C-alpha positions in Angstrom: -26.9 -11.7 3.7 -26.5 -8.9 1.7 -24.5 -6.0 0.5 -24.9 -2.6 1.2 -23.8 1.0 0.8 -24.2 4.0 2.8 -23.5 7.8 1.9 -23.6 9.8 5.5 -23.8 13.8 5.3 -22.7 15.1 8.7 -21.6 18.1 10.8 -18.9 17.4 12.8 -19.8 14.2 14.6 -23.6 14.4 14.1 -25.3 12.9 11.0 -27.6 15.2 9.3 -28.7 13.1 6.6 -27.5 10.6 4.1 -29.1 7.5 1.8 -28.6 3.8 1.9 -29.1 0.7 -0.3 -29.2 -3.2 0.4 -28.9 -5.6 -2.1 -30.8 -8.6 -0.5 -28.9 -11.9 -1.7 -30.1 -15.9 -0.9 -29.3 -17.7 2.6 -25.8 -19.0 2.1 -25.3 -16.9 -1.1 -21.7 -17.4 -2.4 -20.3 -15.6 -5.6 -22.7 -17.1 -8.4 -25.9 -15.9 -6.2 -28.3 -13.9 -7.8 -29.6 -10.8 -5.3 -33.7 -11.3 -4.6 -33.9 -7.7 -4.9 -33.0 -4.1 -3.3 -33.9 -2.0 -0.6 -33.0 1.8 -0.3 -33.8 4.8 1.9 -32.6 7.8 3.8 -30.3 7.9 6.8 -32.1 11.0 9.2 -29.8 11.1 12.2 -26.9 9.4 14.1 -23.7 10.0 15.5 -19.8 9.3 14.2 -16.6 9.0 15.6 -13.1 9.0 13.7 -9.3 8.0 14.7 -7.0 10.3 15.6 -5.8 10.1 11.8 -9.3 11.5 10.9 -10.7 7.9 9.3 -14.0 6.8 10.4 -14.0 4.8 14.0 -17.5 4.4 14.0 -20.8 5.1 13.4 -23.5 5.3 16.4 -27.3 4.4 16.1 -27.8 6.4 12.6 -31.6 6.8 11.9 -32.7 5.0 8.8 -36.1 5.2 6.5 -36.8 2.7 4.5 -38.2 4.1 1.1 -39.3 0.9 -1.2 -37.8 -2.3 -2.4 -37.4 -4.4 -6.2 -37.6 -7.7 -6.5 -39.2 -9.7 -4.2 -39.2 -6.6 -1.9 -41.2 -4.4 -4.3 -44.2 -4.3 -2.1 -42.4 -2.9 0.7 -43.0 1.0 0.6 -41.7 1.8 3.8 -40.6 1.4 7.7 -37.6 2.3 10.0 -34.4 1.2 10.9 -30.9 1.5 12.5 -27.2 0.9 11.6 -24.1 1.1 14.4 -20.8 0.4 13.1 -17.3 -0.3 14.7 -13.8 -0.6 13.8 -13.4 -4.5 13.4 -10.4 -6.0 16.4 -8.8 -8.0 13.3 -8.9 -5.6 10.6 -9.1 -2.2 12.1 -9.6 -0.4 8.6 -13.0 -2.6 8.1 -16.0 -1.5 10.2 -18.9 -3.9 11.3 -22.1 -3.9 13.0 -25.4 -4.2 13.2 -27.9 -3.3 10.5 -31.6 -3.7 12.2 -35.2 -3.1 9.4 -38.7 -3.1 10.3 -41.4 -2.8 7.2 
């Protein structure tokens, strides 16, 4: 479990770069939980789609580079991953998806 932030740079529908960070929380975390560490890195590619009104509809297979970590993940020195997001059927203004990291 955790909370993440992704910033994407794009040209048209192609992702050309960006950054990401993930605050790692303990299993079954609640509002009083302390973070176990952070992971950070860059975004190196992928694609984006937009709704007719110009809002973000999805992110397709964004390629991530893991650059490092803190706390329990301080020993992480590199790795890779992917991120895919699409509109949540129950709340189309929210995106949900899959994050896979290897380090």
